[in-house]
Structures are given as structure tokens and as C-alpha cells.
N, C-alpha and C positions, 0 to 999 in steps of 0.2 A: 906455408901459413905462418904469419907473424905471431909469436907467442911472447907475452910480457914478461920481462926479466923479474927475477925475484929480489933485486937489490933494493926494493922498497921495504923489505922486512928486516927488522932488527930485534934481537933477543938479548936480554940481560938477566942474570941470575943473581939475586941478593944473597947476603951471607947466610940467611936462614933457609935458603933453598927455594924461596919464592921467585917465580920467573915473570918477567915483564916483557911483553912482545907487542911490537907495533908494525902496522902495514900502512905506510903513508900513501895518501891519495890526495894530491895538490888540487885536483879538479873539483872537489866537493867542498862545502861549507860546513859540514857536520862531522861529528866523531861518534862512531859505535863502539862501545867499550863495555867490558863486564869481567867478572871473575868466575872462572871455571874451576870446579873441584872435581878431582878424579874418584869420586865416590858416588854411589847411588843405591838403588834398591837392593843390588846383590850384596852390599856390605851391611845390610840388617840381619840381626838374629830373627828366626821364624816368629818369636813370641812378640816382636815389635815391628812386624811388617806394616809399612806406611810411615815410619817415623822420619825417613829422609824426606818425603813429600811434605809431611806436617811441618818439619823444621824449615823448608823452603818457604812456607806460608808465614811461619812465625818470625822470620828474619825481618819482615816489614812491619812488624806490630810493636815496635818501640824498642829503643836503646836508652842507655843511661843519659844521653843528650837530646834525643828526639823522641817525640811521641809517634804513634802510627800516623796520625794526620800530618805531623810535620814532614814526614819523609816523603809523602806523595805530594804535599803542597810545594815543597821546595823544588822538586823536579818540575811540577806543572807550572810553577811561576815563571820558568825560563822557557816554557814550551817544549820541555822534554818529555821522555817516555821511559818508563822503568818497569821491568817484568823479571820472572825467573821461570825455570822449569827443572823438573827432576826427570832423569833417565835411569836406566839400569846400571849404568857405570860412570855417568857424569851428572853433576848438578850445576846449573848456571844461573847468575844473577847479572842481568845485563841492562843496558841503557842506550839511548840515542839522543844527543844533545847538539846544539850548536857548538862549534869548536871551542869558543871562549868559555863555555860552561863546563869543560872537562873537569877542571879542579872540584867542582861541586860534586859531581858524580863520584869521583875517586874518593872523596871525603865520605860520602853517604855509603858507598860500598864497603869501605874500611869500618865504618861505624857499625853497620848492621852485621857484618861478619865476625866482629870481635867484642861488641859491647851490647848485644841483644839481652834484654832482661827477662823475656819469656814470662810476662805478667800472667798470673793464673786466671784472671777474668778474660784477658785477651785470648788465652789459650782455650778456655771453654767456648768462646764465640767462634774461634777459627776451626776447633774440631767440628763444630755444627756446619760451618761452610765446606769443609773437606767432605763430611758426610753428604752434604748435598751434591757435591761433585761426583762422588761415587754413585750415588743414586741416578744422577744424569747419565753417567757412563753405562750404568746397567740398562737404562732406557734407550741406549743407542747400539743396536745390535751389530751394525758393521764396524763399530769400535771395539766393544767388549768381547766379540768373538776372538780378537787377536790375544786378549789376556788369557782367554781359556785355551787357545792355541799354544801359548807360551808356557802355560801349566802343563799341558799334555806333552809337549816336546821335552820339557825339562821338570819332571815331576818330583815333588817333596824335596825342593832345593831352592836356594835363593834366587837363582836365575828364572825360575818359574813363577814366582810370586808377583802379584800385580804392584805396578808402580804406585797407584793410588792408596794401597794398602786394603785390608779387609775391614769392613765396617765394625765389626764386633772387637777388633784389636784397636783401631783408631779411636773408638768411642772411650776406651779407658787408658790411653797413653798418658802417663803422668808427666809433669813438668821436668823432673830430673832426668827421665829417659831422653826426652828431646834435647835438653841442654847437654846431656852426657854425650848424645850422638855427635853433636857439634864439637865438643871439647876433644873426643877421641879420634874423629875421623877428619876434621877440617885441619889438616897440617900443611905447613907452608910448602914443603917439597912436593906435595901432590895438587897444588894449585897454580894458576895462571891468571895474571891480569893482562888481558889482550885488548888491543884497541885497533881500529882501522878508520881511515879517513883523514881529516886535516889534523894531524897529531904530531907533537915533538917527542921524540923518543926520550931524549936526555931529560926533559922536563918531567915526562911521566915517570921515569925511574927516580927522580929526586922525590916526587910525591910518594911514590911506593915506599921508598926508604923510610920516610917519616911516619907514614900511616899504616903500614903493614908489618912493621918491626915487631909488633907484639904477637904475631901468629907463631904458634908453637911449632918447633921443628920435630923431627922424628918420624918414624914410619907409622902409616895407618895399618890397623889390624887386618890381616889378609882375608880376603873374601873366600867364601866356599867355591870350589871349582865347578865349573859348568859340566854336567853330565848329560849329554843327549840321550834320550831313550825312544822317543816316537810313541805312537799309540793312537787311540781312537777316543775322542770326546764328543759326545752327543748330547745336546741341550734342547729339549722339546720346549717350544714357546709358542704362544698364539700370535704369530706374525704372518704378514702376507708373503714374505720371501724366506727362502732358505739361504742363510749366509754361510759359506764354506771357506776354510782355508786348508789347503793341502801343502805340506812341506816336508823337507828333507834336512839332514845335517849339512850345514854349509861350512864356510871357511872363516878363519880368524883374520884380523886386520893385517897380520904379518905373514899369512899364507901366500905363497908364490901365485896362487891362482885368485887372489883378491880382485884384480882388474879383470880376470877372465870371468868371474862370477858376475861383475858388474855388466859386462858385455853381454853375457848370456841371459841375465834377467832382462835387458833392454830388448833384446832379440825376441824372447819368449812372450813377454807381456809388458813391455815399457811404453808402448805408444799405439796409435791407431793402425800403423803398418805392422805391428807385431803379429807373430803367428797366432796367439790365442785370441787377440781381438779380431783378427780377419776370419779365422775359421768358426769361432764360437758365437761372436756377436754379428758380424757382418754377413756371414754365409749361412748360419743356422739360426740366428735370432734368439739365442737360448739365454742371453743375459743383457742387462744394461750395463753392468759394471764388471770388468775383470781386469786383473793386473797382476804382475809377478813382482817379487821383491828378493833382494839379498841383503840381509842384515848380519853384520860381523860384530864380534865381541872380542876381548883380549884373548880368551881361551876357547872360542866356540863360534858358532854362526847358524844361520838359517837361510835356506833358499826356499821360496814359497810362492803359492799362487792364491789370490783371493778372488772369489766370485759371489755375485748375489743373483739368484734365480728363483723362479716360481716352483711351487710344490710339484706341478706336473713335469716341468722341464728338468728337475734335478736328476731324474733317472737317466736321462741321455747326457747331461753335462759332465759328469765326472768320468765316464768312460771315454768321452772325447778328449778331456784334459790328459788322462793317462796315455792315450794313443799319440798325442801330440808330443809329450814328453818322451815317449818310447822311441819316436822317429828321429829325435834330435841328433843322436851320434851318427846317423846314417845319410841324411839328406840336407845338410846345411849347405847354403850356396854363399859364393862370393859376394853376391849383391846384398844379400840381407845382413851379412856379417859387417861388410863396409857401412851399411846404413846405420846399424846399431852403434858402430864405433863413431860415426859422424855425430850422431845424437849425444853420445857421452862427451865427445870432445867439446861440442858446442855448449852443453850444459855446464861443463868444467869452466869454460872461459866466460860464458855469460854470467855465471855467478860472481866473478870478479868485478862486475859493474856495481855491486851493492857493498857498501862498507859493512853492514851487518853480517852479510854472508862471509866477507873475507875475515872479519874478526872472529866469527865462530869457527871457520875452517882453521884458522892460525891456532886458536886455543885447543881444538880437539887434536890436531896433529902433534902438538908438543905433549899432550898427555897421553896419546897413543904411541907415538913414534919417538919422542924425545927430541924432535927436530921439525921445522917447517918443511913441507913438501912443495918444492917450486912448481909451478903450473907446467913448465917444460917437461919436468919429470913424469908428472901424471899423464900428460897428452902422449909422451913417448911409451909409456907402460900400456896405455889404451892401444896406440898404433901397433904395439908389438904382439898383440892377441891374434892367434891364427885360428883357422878352422879346426885344425888338429887339437888345439888347446880346448876349445869349446866342446868337441866331441868327447875328449877325454874327461872333462869335468862333468858333462852330462852323464856319462856312465857312472862316475864316482858318486855323484849326488843320489842316484837311484839305488845304489848298493846299500845305503843306509835305511833303516826301518822308516817307513812314511809316518808322518804325523797328520791325521785328519780330524779336523774339528768342524762340527756343523751345529748350526743354531736355527731354531724355527720349526716348521712342520718337517721333521727329518725322517718320516717313515719311509720314503723312497731313496734316501741316500744309499749308495752302494756299501755293502757290508765290508768291513775293513779286510777280511780274509780274501774276498774277491778283489779288492783294490790291490793288494800285494801281488795276487796272481796276475793282474792285468799289466802290472808295471814290469820293466825288463829286470 
């Protein structure tokens, strides 16, 4: 297998700790770029849950040089795209433009991250928008069930709070709290300007030195440590389906089993050939949708399974899922392991065809690991996973207390005590 070399990647650290990273792709005419900050929902105090996400919205609502309309018009005048997202540990502001318009995007990103004015009228309007977003999420059960799952797995702590925030808190967040969050958390050493596509590294560094010099140095206040607990969360709602998430304590980004967890998730429920899809959908017809996931954090992780099923079918579904998980350490086959590894290898290399994916990967790797991860290294780590590794991790996962979250007509969902007895 021919694996691309990593010599297209360059990283420069400015005097204030701000990092500039590029991944050059001469075969495209565009540049994907953005600023990633290594802070998110878990960096919020409980009384300000939702401030990270509200700040992400407010960054586009006007600076000392540009109005909210100016920001979007300048990007769209050149046919570009500008957006942002907030996660539990990272917040991103990113764009895609033709390569010659890169200086415009860098200028706008520097402007919104250092010169936002947080106008009170704009803040009132954007609070209303975020409240609508929260309401929309509440109306999407296969989405909001994951927020409830996170809260059940990590109760009474920052890692368990919703990214969008709680409506009753967001409704009253004052301007000084939003501005103060940016001032105290957006520090140069915890931020990365990443770009992929047709990009000149030296030119981008020169722009960053001029435009991001005002970012404050210093450390970000530490976040509350993640403490996995597990438990049972049931939410009765008038829905056609029961939405279920069953999970266990997973692995951190730096855990030796990080790639083992990725292969195991692919094998368990990552595709149409996976165990859960074949046994539960194809053989028994119990669900339309079922998949597994492995989510990692700096100091914790989750391995889980999502399924949506009918009220009548749910009584059969969960015992079958438990039985499939219980069998994992004992009947893994070379064929399914190699298939799962092939799928992950392909996904890893296929993602490199998109500048936006390469840009995001580069930024995240620098924030998490402090260095870019060459694709050859990632593929080698996937290839090194063995049946014994997978069996060992499968046993390790189910030794933690399970987290079961269900939403909808939940009367026939297996009781938590019965669930724990069914698992190994």
C-alpha cells in the first residue's frame, strides 16, 4: 500500500505561543483554513453553561472594524464559506476560499477573535437564536438523547453538560460573561491557525505574525477533570420510537488502546457488515438505525452503541445488544478484524482527499498531541491491532459501570439491574 508522505506539513510557533500549521496540496485551487482553540464546554463554570457556544455565535456579530453584515458579505463576495462550531474540548472558526483570497480570511479571523465588540443588541438577538437552536435540538430525539447520555455518564460536572447550554442559563448570560470567557480562555498557546490546500506556509506565518500578535499569552484556567460514573437515565416522551444509548468508560486520546477502540467500534457497529447491524437489523429486523462509537477526551472517553427501535421491539433489542457485547472477547475472527481495519485505513486515507478534513485533522492533532500525526503512523497503528488487543479491550470496557439512556415510550426498556447482570 502506498501511503502519502507527511512532508507537505509544516508547523511554526510564534513568539506568543500561537501555532501556524499548513498542509500543502498543489492539486487543488482552494484553501481551507481556520483557528482552533483548545477550549470548549468543559471549560465553563456550571453557572455559565452555554457561554462557549454563545461566544462562538457572537464572534460573527461585529468587531471594531466590521459589522455583522460586513463579515459575511466580505466572505461571500469572493464566493467563500465561513462557519464555526463548539465542542466539549475545542472551538473552531473556519473557512474555505479560493487560494488567492486567503489573506482576506486570515484578516477576518484575526479581527473576530481579537476585536469583537459584543454589542448588547446583537447579543439579545443572538441569545434568541441560540434558544431556538436549543429548542430544535430538544425536538430531535436522536440528537438530544446523546446530551442526556453524556449527563448520565458524567453527572454533576463540566464534561456532562450540554454544549448548547441550558436555556434558563443562556437566556440570562450577560455581556461581560461572554467577553470575559474569550479574554480568559482564548490564549495564544492554546490556539492553532491551520490551513490545507493551495497555501504558502511562509506567507501565512508572515500574516499571522502581523495579525495575531495581540493574542494574550499565558495558560488557560484548568478545566474540571472528567469523572465517569455511569448510570440509568430514562426520559418518557410521546414518540414513535425509543432512542437508546448504551455505553461504557472508554479511552483517552493518549491511551495505548486508542486505535484498538477505533477498530473495535468499526467491528461492532461501524458499517453494514458489522456485528450489530447484521444481527439486529438484517437478521432480526429490530431497528432501522444502529451504530457504535468511540469518543475520546484528554482525560476520559466513551465507548457506546446507539439504536432507535419501536416500543414493542425494545424489550428484545437491548438483551441482544448485551449478548453481542458479551461474546466479543471469545469469538472474534481474523476475517472481521481485517475488514474493520481495512475500513479504518480507507477512511483515514480517503479523508486526505479533502482540504477541509486535512485542515481540521492538523489543528486537532496539534491541540491534542502537540504534533502532526503522519498518515503512515496512523495506518501502522491500525495495522498493529490484534485479536488479542480487541478481546482485552472488550473485557476492559464492560468492567466499568454501564451508562444506559433511553428516550420515548421507555416502559419496556430493560431495567438497569437486569442490564448489569446480563453483561459480563
